[in-house]
Structures are given as C-alpha cells and as structure tokens.
C-alpha positions in Angstrom: 0.0 0.0 0.0 1.5 3.3 -1.0 1.2 6.6 0.9 -1.1 7.8 -1.9 -3.7 5.1 -1.5 -6.9 4.9 0.5 -6.8 3.1 3.8 -9.4 2.7 6.6 -6.9 4.5 8.8 -6.6 7.4 6.4 -9.8 7.3 4.5 -9.4 10.8 3.0 -6.6 9.6 0.8 -6.9 8.3 -2.8 -9.6 9.4 -5.2 -12.6 10.8 -3.3 -15.2 11.9 -5.9 -17.1 15.1 -5.1 -20.4 13.6 -6.4 -22.9 15.3 -8.6 -26.4 14.7 -7.3 -29.0 13.2 -9.7 -32.2 15.3 -9.8 -35.5 14.3 -11.5 -37.2 16.6 -14.0 -39.1 18.2 -11.1 -35.8 18.8 -9.4 -36.4 16.4 -6.6 -33.5 14.2 -5.5 -33.3 10.8 -7.1 -31.8 8.8 -4.2 -31.9 5.5 -6.1 -29.9 7.0 -9.0 -27.5 8.5 -6.5 -26.9 5.2 -4.9 -26.3 3.5 -8.2 -23.9 6.3 -9.1 -21.9 5.8 -5.9 -21.6 2.1 -6.5 -20.5 2.7 -10.2 -17.8 5.1 -9.1 -16.3 2.6 -6.6 -16.6 -0.2 -9.2 -14.6 1.9 -11.7 -11.5 2.7 -9.7 -12.5 5.4 -7.3 -11.9 5.0 -3.5 -14.8 7.0 -2.0 -17.3 9.8 -2.4 -17.8 13.3 -1.1 -21.5 14.0 -0.9 -22.9 17.5 -0.1 -20.1 19.5 -1.6 -20.7 22.4 -4.0 -20.9 19.9 -6.9 -23.6 18.1 -4.9 -25.5 21.4 -4.7 -25.7 21.2 -0.9 -26.7 24.9 -0.7 -30.0 24.1 -2.3 -30.9 21.1 -0.2 -33.3 21.0 2.7 -31.9 19.6 6.0 -33.8 16.3 5.4 -32.5 16.0 1.9 -28.9 16.7 3.0 -29.0 14.1 5.8 -30.6 11.5 3.5 -27.9 12.0 0.9 -25.3 11.1 3.4 -27.2 8.0 4.5 -27.7 7.0 0.9 -24.0 7.3 0.2 -23.0 5.2 3.2 -25.4 2.5 2.3 -24.4 2.4 -1.3 -20.7 2.4 -0.6 -21.1 -0.5 1.8 -18.4 1.1 4.0 -19.0 4.4 5.7 -15.3 5.1 5.9 -15.4 5.7 2.1 -17.8 8.6 2.6 -16.5 12.2 3.3 -19.6 14.5 3.6 -19.2 18.2 3.1 -20.3 19.9 6.3 -20.1 23.6 5.3 -22.7 25.9 6.7 -23.0 29.6 7.6 -22.6 28.9 11.3 -19.9 26.8 13.1 -22.6 25.2 15.3 -24.5 24.0 12.2 -21.3 22.7 10.7 -20.6 20.8 13.9 -24.1 19.3 13.8 -23.5 18.1 10.2 -20.2 16.6 11.3 -22.0 14.8 14.2 -24.5 13.5 11.7 -21.7 12.2 9.5 -20.1 10.5 12.5 -23.4 8.9 13.5 -23.8 7.6 9.9 -20.4 5.9 10.1 -18.5 8.2 7.8 -14.7 8.2 7.8 -14.1 12.0 7.6 -15.7 15.3 6.7 -14.8 18.2 4.4 -15.1 21.7 6.0 -14.8 25.1 4.4 -13.7 28.0 6.6 -16.5 30.4 7.7 -18.2 31.5 4.5 -20.7 34.1 5.8 -18.1 36.8 6.1 -14.3 37.3 5.7 -13.1 35.8 9.0 -9.8 36.5 10.5 -7.3 33.9 11.8 -8.8 33.7 15.3 -12.3 33.1 13.9 -11.0 30.5 11.5 -9.2 28.6 14.2 -12.3 28.7 16.5 -14.5 27.5 13.6 -12.3 24.4 13.0 -12.0 23.8 16.8 -15.8 23.8 17.1 -16.3 21.3 14.3 -13.4 19.1 15.4 -15.3 18.5 18.7 -17.6 16.2 16.8 -14.8 13.7 17.0 -14.5 12.8 13.3 -11.4 13.6 11.2 -11.7 17.0 9.5 -10.3 17.8 6.0 -10.0 21.6 5.5 -11.1 23.0 2.2 -9.2 26.0 1.0 -11.3 27.9 -1.6 -10.4 31.5 -1.2 -12.0 32.3 -4.6 -15.5 31.6 -3.2 -15.1 32.1 0.5 -12.8 35.1 0.5 -10.9 33.4 3.4 -7.5 32.1 2.4 -6.2 29.1 4.4 -2.5 29.9 3.8 0.2 27.3 4.5 1.0 29.1 7.7 -2.6 29.0 8.9 -3.1 25.4 7.8 0.0 24.5 9.8 -1.5 26.1 12.9 -4.8 24.3 12.4 -2.9 21.0 12.1 -0.8 21.8 15.2 -4.0 22.6 17.0 -5.1 19.0 16.2 -8.2 20.2 14.3 -7.5 19.0 10.7 -5.8 16.0 9.1 -5.6 17.2 5.5 -6.4 20.0 3.2 -8.2 20.1 -0.1 -6.2 22.8 -1.9 -8.2 24.7 -4.5 -6.3 28.0 -4.6 -4.6 26.9 -7.9 -1.2 28.0 -6.5 0.8 24.8 -6.8 3.8 26.5 -5.1 1.9 26.2 -1.8 2.5 22.5 -1.8 6.2 22.9 -1.1 5.7 25.5 1.6 3.0 23.4 3.3 5.3 20.4 3.3 7.9 22.4 5.1 5.6 23.9 7.7 3.4 20.9 8.3 5.0 17.7 6.9 2.4 15.4 8.6 -0.6 17.3 7.0 -2.0 15.4 4.0 -2.2 17.5 0.8 -5.2 16.6 -1.4 -5.6 17.8 -4.9 -8.6 20.1 -4.9 -8.9 21.3 -8.5 -8.9 18.9 -11.4 -6.8 21.1 -13.7 -3.8 21.1 -11.4 -3.9 17.4 -10.7 -0.5 16.6 -12.3 1.3 19.5 -10.7 0.1 18.8 -7.2 0.6 15.0 -7.6 4.2 15.6 -8.5 4.5 18.0 -5.5 3.5 15.2 -3.1 -0.3 15.1 -2.9 -1.7 11.9 -1.4 -5.3 12.2 -2.6 -7.7 13.9 -5.0 -11.1 15.3 -4.2 -12.2 15.1 -7.8 -15.0 16.3 -10.1 -14.6 14.8 -13.5 -14.5 11.2 -12.4 -18.3 11.6 -12.2 -18.1 11.2 -16.0 -14.9 9.4 -16.6 -13.9 7.5 -13.5 -11.7 4.7 -15.0 -9.5 7.1 -17.0 -9.3 9.6 -14.2 -8.2 6.8 -11.8 -5.5 5.7 -14.3 -4.4 9.3 -14.6 -4.2 9.8 -10.8 -2.3 6.6 -10.1 0.2 7.4 -12.8 0.6 11.0 -11.6 1.3 10.2 -7.9 3.7 7.5 -9.1 5.4 10.2 -11.2 5.0 8.0 -14.2 4.9 11.0 -16.6 5.1 8.7 -19.7 1.6 7.5 -18.8 0.2 10.6 -17.0 1.2 13.4 -19.3 -0.6 12.3 -22.4 -3.7 11.5 -20.4 -3.6 14.8 -18.7 -3.2 16.7 -21.9 -6.0 14.8 -23.5 -8.4 15.4 -20.5 -7.4 19.0 -19.7 -9.9 20.7 -21.9 -12.5 19.1 -19.6 -10.6 19.2 -16.3 -10.3 23.0 -16.4 -14.1 23.3 -16.2 -13.9 22.0 -12.6 -12.4 25.4 -11.8 -15.0 27.6 -13.5 -18.2 29.1 -12.2 -20.3 26.7 -14.3 -18.5 23.6 -13.0 -21.7 21.9 -11.7 -23.6 22.3 -15.0 -20.5 21.4 -17.0 -19.8 18.2 -15.2 -23.5 17.2 -15.3 -23.6 17.9 -19.1 -20.4 15.8 -19.5 -22.1 13.0 -17.6 -25.1 13.1 -19.8 -22.9 12.9 -23.0 -20.8 10.1 -21.5 -23.9 8.0 -20.9 -24.4 8.8 -17.2 -27.4 10.6 -15.6 -26.2 14.1 -15.0 -29.5 15.9 -15.4 -30.6 19.3 -14.4 -29.4 21.6 -11.6 -31.4 23.6 -9.1 -31.7 27.3 -9.4 -30.0 29.7 -9.3 -27.8 27.5 -11.6 -29.3 27.5 -15.1 -28.5 25.1 -18.0 -25.5 25.9 -20.1 -26.1 27.8 -23.3 -24.2 29.3 -26.2 -20.5 29.1 -26.5 -20.1 27.6 -23.0 -22.3 24.7 -23.8 -20.7 24.2 -27.2 -17.2 24.1 -25.6 -18.1 21.6 -22.9 -20.0 19.4 -25.4 -17.1 19.4 -27.9 -14.5 18.6 -25.2 -16.7 15.8 -23.8 -17.5 14.3 -27.2 -13.8 14.2 -28.0 -13.0 12.5 -24.7 -15.6 9.9 -25.5 -14.2 9.4 -29.0 -10.7 9.1 -27.6 -11.9 6.1 -25.6 -11.9 7.7 -22.1 -14.4 6.1 -19.7 
C-alpha cells in the first residue's frame, strides 16, 4: 500500500469523488440514481465519495435531503469510511451538527470550508475548526479563497494542524507553489488535490489524494491518470492529462456543476438538471463543454 492510497486508517486519501447529485425533472433528489452512481464510481477505480459538496448542490438542499444523501452514500458504498460528507454551513454550530450526523452515519471523515458568511480573521477560522473538530470525526480543511474570500495559507493550515483540528487540506487555490511551503511547515498534514486542472502538478509535488470532479463522467480514465501522476509516471500521466485537460479545467470555472453534469449526460451517465440559481449551459459555454466531452468519449476515455 503506497502513501497515496486509500486506507481505513486514512480514508481521506486516494480518489474521493465530489459527487454530482442526480435530480429528477421536477428537481427532486433521485436517491436511487445517486446510490447507483456511488456504486458505479467505486466499481470503476475510485476510492470513495464526497456528498454534499458544492458539486452536490448542498446549498439548495433541505436539511432532510442533505441528511438522507449522506445515509444513501454510506449504504451504497457499503463502508462508511469511504464517505466524506461536506459539512459547510453559515454557522460553526451548524457545521458541527452536520459533522456529528456524519459520524453517527459511520463516515470516515468530513470536508469543511472556513467560515463563508463573512471574511473571517485567523482567530475566527481557528475557532471554527476547533468547534467542528469537537464532533470527533477527522476534518479535512477545504481551501477555496475564490469563493469564501478566506485564504487558508500554508502558515494558517500548519497552525490548524498543530491545534489537532485538521488531518488534511483540499487545496483549491490553484497556486501549486503552496504544496512545497506546506510540506515544510506541516509535513504530517496530508495534501489533497482540490482542482482537477492542477492534478498533475500537485501530484508531483506530493499530494496523497484527489477530491475530484470529473471522475463523475470518466472514473476509470481519471483513476488511471491519478495513479500514474502520484507514481510520477509521466510517460503515462502526461498524455492522459493533456487529453483530458480541456474538460478538467471546467472544474475550476463558475459553471462547473452544469459542465460536469452535461459531460455525464454525454458520456452515458445521468447528470441531469441543476437547481436554481444554476441554469442550463447555453451558447459558447455549452458548445465548448459538449465538444470537449465528445472528443474525450471518441478518444476512448471512460
């Protein structure tokens, strides 16, 4: 077992897919389709799933829907350790309650954004992670300064790790240079690839996991790419990365939910609609996603 692989002891490692959530035409959650999707991802080389992330449209779910999505994922995976629910919320107390729900469901870890209701300072960020860590389940920090306006810098992440409140970080800033500084400041903190379009760069820099978007449409090829990248097998990884990059870069764009769901539809999976305020892709954006996906299918990616 390599350090880049999923294990029950470190269930946040490996390929954890930030799952898209199947919706029916009336925009209700299709839990049966979601369960089938979770099983399909695991059967095609992925290690686990991350429900209730932004890709899972958690902001639009009711509390009952959100809790049921977690239970559905655990049941479908057959091993709760393979499930890492997103527990982001406007209040730290609510995030803690979602972490407690995940722990009760048997999940192996949770994914937590910093406070996203306002631009919190360092003391508030540390208090936020301390509060959620009290739920007693391993916490993976999610650094997304683009959306939250709170930057979990390497220095702050090192402090959160030293506090005992996080075990890993999903790094979405796009600044791959941070990987090296983080390794110097907190060598025991696991670095997880957080944006599909910097996968190769962060893998070479020492990432031990990938919280991934595009495996929702092409899990087997993405698994091949990840394993080659973390093994630094550039002969295999680089051609795959170049071939997939026209799609992977959509994971970092505002329309990433609609883009990945459209790619799923084209690849023969059920992506389906999104809830408002997200609207279907149109015009040049739809054309670009459709063309890149059709090319990936024609190239034999799966």
